[in-house]
Structure formats: C-alpha cells, structure tokens
N, C-alpha and C positions, 0 to 999 in steps of 0.2 A: 505491499501498502504507500510506503513510506515514496516508492522511484515511480507511481505514477500521482503522485503529488505533487512529487519537486517536476516531472514531464509537464502538469497541467501548467505551474507557476509557473516555470523557463514558455512557453503559450502565450498564458496570458502577458508576462512580464518583455517582454521578446523587443518590445520597440525601446523598452531602455538597457536595456542588458547586451546587445547590438554590436559586437564591438570591444565590449570594456573588460575587465577582470573585475569579477567579483570570487562571492570565497560563499559554501552553501553550506550551513554547520545540519547537522542531523544528527539526531541519537537515535536511527537503526547503520549501523558497521554495514550489514551489507553492500546498503547504495552503497556503501563505498569499491566494497570487495565487487559486488555488479560490474563496475566499468574494468578494473583490471585483470576481467577473465578472461583467458589467453582460448578455451576449446568454448564459449557460450555457446547455450540449445538454443535452436532458433526462437524463442520469445525472448529470450536473453536477448541479442544477437539486434532482431525487431527495437528494443528498449534502448539497445546500444547504437544502435544509427541512429533514433530520433532526437538525443544532445547530441551530436556528432561533430554542430556545427556551437560549439561549445566549448568541448571537450577543451582546449585549450586554453583559452579564455575563464573554463571555472574551477575551483579547488574543490574538494568539495570533501574539509573536518567531519569528523567522527567527534560527537562531547554525547555523554554518557546521560539518563538520562535525571540522571537522581541531581545532576550539575550541572542540568538547565531546565531546568524546572521553567522557563518560561515560555518552553517553546511550544510547548504542544496543550499549553491548559485545556480550551475546554473540547478539546477533541477525552482528553481522559478522566475530564470532570466529569461523575456520572453522578443522576439524578435520583430517587427515592421514584422506581413509578406509579404514584400514595395523589392524592383527587386534587390537592391542594397543590400538586405541581400543575404550573401550566400545560402541558403536552402532553398530558395523563395520555392514554391508553385503554381504554378497559379489556380486559385480557379474560378466557376460562381458565377457570385455573387450575384445571386435570392436562388441560394440552400447554398452557404460556401460549394461546395464537390471540389475535386481535379479532376483539366484537369487531362485527359489517356488520 
C-alpha cells in the first residue's frame, strides 16, 4: 500500500517535483527495497517503470513508524464503531458486515 501511496503522490505532485531533487520519507522499508530489486516480478517491474522518471532525483529514506509519528497519523488513528462516532456503520453482530 505504501508504494501505491507513493505512486499517487508522484502523479498528483508531478508539476512540482519534475526536475527537482526531493526526498521521500517512508515508514515502510519494503518501498526502498522494491526499487533496488535486481530481478523483480512483473508487478514490481511495472511499479519500478511507473516511477522511473524520478529515480535520479528522488531519494527514499526509511524512518521507523515509532520515530516518524506524524507521517501516518490519520490512517493509523482508529475510532471505535459506536453510535456516537460520526462515521458509525451498523453491523450485523454475528457476521460483522454492514447492514444495507
């Protein structure tokens, strides 16, 4: 998922990043290792090709999640699925699927 986030950000911010040198700080070490794979499978190769134009200008750094607390605050912040939560979705108790 982290790599898909990176692809999304590169696509959205292309106008600002094109030609400049920048650093990507991620909490997922596999993003960095994915780019350095010598014999990737076809899916990984497709992702490597998707960011090929940024390879010379982009530095990917790994910063552990317990050190890099501000990076993923909203996606790792979970709220209980209770009626007082604005995003509450009633679930069938036995199946844990949304009631339609």
